[in-house]
Steps between C-alpha positions, in 0.01 A plus 500: 500500500647831393393786731561863416699667780312774682683826557426629851353847523731768638369780722684832528581617853247787500257365242130573552362144496124469435309289752714579805295553817590651836605255771657519847797294613407252774618606845765230547748521785862448394813538709786744445808650658712796395860405419763770564777356284531377139351151471391245244224243471497194279194540278253232395672507161831402664689826451575758768316827550686779679353711779624845600545619860152598625311262268261249649548124507153351472347153526211440258185297551669184369806541726726649231742781588520809282628857509279808508639848437450720810306771311264243345450337841404835655240563226358145507514364856418591860659324796259286704509559875705742707870555533783591268560337164708183543856529372780253421 
């Protein structure tokens, strides 16, 4: 059987895509700590991602570790509970 290959559609970063609807991200609790020195994390793809001093080391909902830029963290997350932000 000879199937014609299908070319996947490509979306531009800021493309206005018809059919998109508003949605809200689920309020999931993840864990994080601010790291005050350069650090790296082995990614799911097997290569290393580099974190800058002040970036956050985070644990995702499936237990994976990843890096979040400090400015993005401040715009996207609030700490749960009282006390200072944990640091390593």
